[in-house]
N, C-alpha and C positions, 0 to 999 in steps of 0.2 A: 153592804157592810154588815147589816144584821144576820145574813147568813154565812158570814165569813168564819172558817175554822180557826182555832187557836187565836182568838182575838187578843190583841195587846191591851195593856192598861189604858193606853192613850186612845185606843179605838173607841172606847166609850165617849170620850169627848169629841172625836170626829164625827160620831153618830149624831151627837147632840148638835154639833156646828151644822150638818148637812140637813137635819130636821129643820133648824132655824133657816137655812138657805131656801128650802123647799116652801116653807110658810111664807117667807118673805116674797118669792115670786109668785105664790097664789094671790097675795095682796096685790101685787104689781099687775096681774092679770085681771083682777077684779076691778082695780081702778081704771084700766084701759077700756074695760067694757062700758064704762061710763056710770056704773051703778052707784059709785060715790061721788059723783060730779057735784051733787047739790047737798052732799051730807057732810056734817061736820067731822065725821068719822074718818074722812080722808086725811085730816090733819093728825089724827091719832096714828094712822097707818105709817105716816111719815117717819114718825119717831122709831120705827122697827129698825131704821138704819143704825140707830146708837147701840144695838146688840151685836153688830158685825165684829167689831174690834174686840170686845170682851170674850166672845165665844171662841174667836181664833186664838186669842192669847192663852185662854185655858188649855186649848189642845197643844200648843207649843209648850206650855209650862208642863203639861203631863208627859210629853215626849222626853223633855230634857231632865225632868227631876223624878219621873216615876212615882209620882204621888200627887194627891189633890192639894190645892192652894187652901190654906186656912179659911175657915167659914167666914170670919171677919173681913178678911181681904177680898174674898170672892164676892161678898155683898157690896164692897166699895167700887168693884169693877162695874156694877150695874146701877150705881147711884145715878148717873146722867139720865139712863132710861126711866128710872124709877121717878125722878123728879119731872121728867117730861110727862109721863103718865098722870102724876098728881096735878101738874100744871093744866093738863088738859081737861082733866075731870073738873076741875075748879071753874075753868072758862065755860065748860059744857052746861054745868049746873047753874051757874050764876051770872055769866057775862054775855055769851053768844046771842041770846035771844032779846037782849036789852040795848045793843048797840048796832052800829051800822059796819059791817065787815067787807073787806076787799083784799084780794092778793095780787101783788105785782112783783115780778122778778124774784119770786120765791119769798117775799116778805109779806107779813100780815098787817093790814092797816085797820085800826079801830078808830071810827069816827073821823077817818081822813089822815090820821097820824100813825106812824110805825109803832107797833105794839113792841115796847122795850123788852118785855119778858120773852117774847116770841123771838126777838133779835138775837137774845142771849143764846137761845137753843139753836138758832140758825148758825151762829158762830160755833157752837158745840159740834154741829154736824161736820164743820170743816176742820176742827181741831182734834177730834177724837182719835182718827186714824194716825196723825203725826204723833200724837202723845204715845198711842200704844206701840208704835213703831220703835220709839225711843226706848220704852220698857222692854220691848222684845229684844231689841239689839243688846241691851244690858244683859238679859237672860242668855242669849246665845253666846255673848262674850264670857259670862261666868261659866257656862257649860263647857266652852272650849278650854278655859283655864283648868276646869277640874280634870277634863280629859288629859291634858298635857301634863298634869301632875300625878296621873293614875295609870296611864298605859303607855306602851311603847309602840303600839301600832293601832291606827284609827281606821284601817282599810274597811273592816266589817262594821264600822259604826256610821249610822246615817247622817253624817254631816252634810252631804250633797243634798238630800231631801230638805233638810232645815235651810240650808242656803237659798234653794230654789224657792221655798215657800216664802221667806223674807223677801227675797228679790221681787217676786211677783206682787206681793202686797206693796211693796215700796213704789214699784212701777205704776201700780194702779192709783196710788195716792198722789204720786208726782203728776199724774194726768188730770185726775178728777178734782183735786183741791183747787188749783188754779182756774179750772172751768167754772167751779162752783162759786169762787170769788168774783170772777168776771160777770157771772150771772147775777149775783145779789148786789155788787157795787155799782155796776154801770148798765147792766141790761145788754151789754155787747153780745152776750150768748144767751140765747132763749132757754127757758125752763124745759121745754121740750127736748131741746138738744141735750141738755144736762141729764135729763131722765135717760134718754136714750144711751148716753155714754155710761152712766152708772149701771144699766141693764147689760150692755155688751160686756163691760169689764168683769162684772160680777158673775155673769154665766161662764165666761171664760175662766175665771178664778175658781168658781165652784166645781167645774168640771175637772180641772187640774188637780185640785186638792182631794176631789172624790176618787179620781183615777189613781193618782200616785200614792194618795193615802191608803188605799185598798191594797196596793201592791207592796207598801212599805212592810217589812218584816220586823225589824227592831232596830232601835238606835243603840243598843247594847249588844256586846258579844255574847255574855251569858250572865247568870245569876250573880257569880262573885263580883263581876264588874259592877252591876248595879249596886251591890252593897258597898263597893269601894268609892263609886261616885256619890254616894248618900253620905259618906263621912264628912264631917266638917273639918276642913283643913285648917291649918294653924298659921297660914301665911300672914295674917294680920294680927296674931296674938302671940308671937314668939316671946314677948317679954314674959307672958305668963305660962309658958309651956314647961318650964322648970329644967330645961336643957341648958347647962352652963356652956360657955365659950370652949373651956377644956374639954368637956365631954363630946362636943360638937367636932372638935379637931380629931379626937380619938375615933370616933364614929367614922368620920371622913377617911381617916387612915385605913380602918377596917374595910370600908366599902370599896376604896380604890384597889386594895389587895385582892378582895374577893372578886372584882370586875377582871383583874389580870390573870388570876390563877384559875379561877372556876369558869370564867366566861359565861355568865348566865345569860348574857345579851344574845347569845345564839338561839335562845328559845324565842321564836317570833311573836308570841302572846304573853310575853313577860309583863307582869304588872308591878306597881309599886308595893302592893301588899305582899307579893310573893318575894320581892327582893328585900323588903325589910325583914321578912322572916329569915332570910339566909344570914342577914348581917345580925340579927337578934335585937332589933330595935322596932319600935312603932312605925306605922306609916307616917304619922305626923312627924315624929323625930327625923325619919328620912326626908321628908319634905323640907324641913328646916335646914338640914345638913346640906342638901343640894342647893337651896336658895342662898344660904349664908356663906357656905365654904366653896361650892362649886359654881356659884353664880349662874345656875341653870335649872330648868325644870326637868322633870323625870323623863319626858319624851326626848328633849335634846341630849340629855346625858347618856341615855342608853343607845340612842342612834349614832351619837358620836363615836362611840365604840365600835358599832358596826361599820361605820364608815373607815375607821382605821383597820378593822379586820379585813375589809374589802380590799383596802390599797395593799396589805401585806400579802393577799392571794394574787393580786395582779402582779406584784414584784416577784413572786415566786415561779420560777420556770417550770416547776412540777406541775403547775395548774394550767399550763399552755393548751392542753387539750379541752379545757372547760370553757363554756361561754361565759360571758360576763353575767348573764341572769343566774346561771348555774352557781357561781361564785357568789353572787349576791344572796341567793337563798341560803348557801352554806353559811353566810355571815350573819344570819338573822333576819333578813328582810323577807317580807311575805309576799310582795308583788313587784313587778317591773316599774310601775308607775311611782309607787312609794320610793322605791329605790333611786330612781333617777332623780325625784324631786329633792330627796334629803341629800343626796350625794353631791348634787349641784349646789345647793345651798351652803354645804360645809366646804366645798373646794372651788367654787365658781367655775367648774367646768363639767360638762356632761361626763358620764363614765367612759364613753368611747373616746372622747378627747383626752381624757386623762391617760387612758390605757395606751392611745397612739404616742402620746408624749413620752411614755416610760420606753417604748420600743425604739425611740430614735437613739 
């Protein structure tokens, strides 16, 4: 990653995450050599797990927002780890040498009783990934919403990589969290097995994110799209937008006339910014008009016209010498997969099924 040419903005955070992964496994190796077996610092090393979710979240945030998280929020991500460090230092300096310590099923016992403060952090170990998964899901959902309000073609935007990353993280948590709960609550699963499971899943996860993250080119098609996605949409602030109901209807009428006469949807890379310029309104006004008057987002609106154009071409006997894919490309679609998915969603039939029905 350090030697990769043309690094992306998000690659900085991927490198940071992989450095963390490497250090974590260095600690795991040292622990398994037995060097920390009789040392209090073994407990300090366990807290490194609290860094996994924050570092991964920062990488996904950088991928989807193309900017850094604000400093105050970034600090909040690492509060669990910072609290763990301070808690360990307190125990290391003033408690450990004056009490009788023992560890069983992943829990720390002080003078024969479970240490409540350490129990809090054990619970944190189990909750941190699910919590960050919820935050990441909200982040990805917002990213997808902004995409559908801004672009008419998502083929070259890295949604698949983001879906894979989230799915792998979710799968890892679905397996490891129950194992951890069984280990702590009942002892039905040994701590050795839990450690092995964490290591196996983490190694596979780190390898996947490193390999595919290195191959990742960009989640954005080009600069103007990055700028477009960074704009604040007004979907939740329509009341303050200054666009009256009468103006919205007028702009809607202009938009429909433009789509019928100029057919800008034939441009496979059409964006909301480009279409709003053709209509003579701001992208935010275009978003409001589509949501309020058309009851659609930009993606569905434009591709709806492409489907209609495709059907017209299917019905025209002059296009009998063309393949369905050729007609689809002429209608503004950029790939066979995208075309098939959108066409079936609009008509409940595949393009070939629809075309065969026309010929009967």
